[in-house]
N, C-alpha and C positions, 0 to 999 in steps of 0.2 A: 143577373138581374138576383133576386134577392140577397146584393151587398150593403142594401140598406136597408136594414136588422139588424137590431142585435141582440144575440151572435148575429155574423152576415151566414145568411140562408144560396148561397152561390151554388152554385155544382164544384168554384175544389173543395169548400167546407166539407159539405153534403156530402157531396156521390163522393170524391173522394176522398177527408179526414184532417185536406190540406192547407196548412198557410202559404199564400201570397210571397212570390217577391217584393212583387211592384205595381198597381194599377196608377196606367196612367190618365190622370181627372181633366178634361178642357177647369180653366179659368169661364166663371161667367165672367166674363168683360161685355161691352157692346160687340168684340167681332168674337169672342171667345178664337180665340188669336195665341193662347201662351198655356200652356198644362202647368202641371207637375205629376210630379213623381213623388205616390207617398203609398209607404210596405205595407202589413197585413196589422200593425197597430196603427196607425194613422200618419204617421212618421213622413214627415219630411225628407226624400235621399235625392231632387233633383228639381226644378223647371226650370223651361226654355219658352226662346219663343222659336218657332220652327218657322223652315223659310216651308216657298209655298216646292210644288202644290201642297196644299193642307185637305184635310176628306173636308166631302164637304161640308159645311159651316151647318146644317141639318141633321149631322150626324152628328159629330160636334155638343149640336147643344143638347141633342139624347143621350148623350154619356156621360154628362153631370147632371143633368133630370133622373137620369136613373142612378147618380153618387146621390145627389144633394138629399139633406140631411141624414146622412152618414161618414161613419169618426176617416173616413176616404174624400170627402168634401170642404174638411176644413180647413186645411189652410187651400184649396183650391180656393173658397167661400171667402177670408184674410185676403187675399190677392185681389181681388174681386174690386 
């Protein structure tokens, strides 16, 4: 929560004053069945199509909604 702000105000950045190694963001396609890993600057590290079992679709959608509008969602948006 708070990662969609600039600068990010999530626990890693505020409480621990650290950068993140990566964030996993689900791509907002029809099934939310692809993901990207991005670094603390929002740059693509990797992308993938996971195999079953996937997390619940609602959890994947909420993951994206938390990231939406942030530098972390830019790559996921471009692949949607």
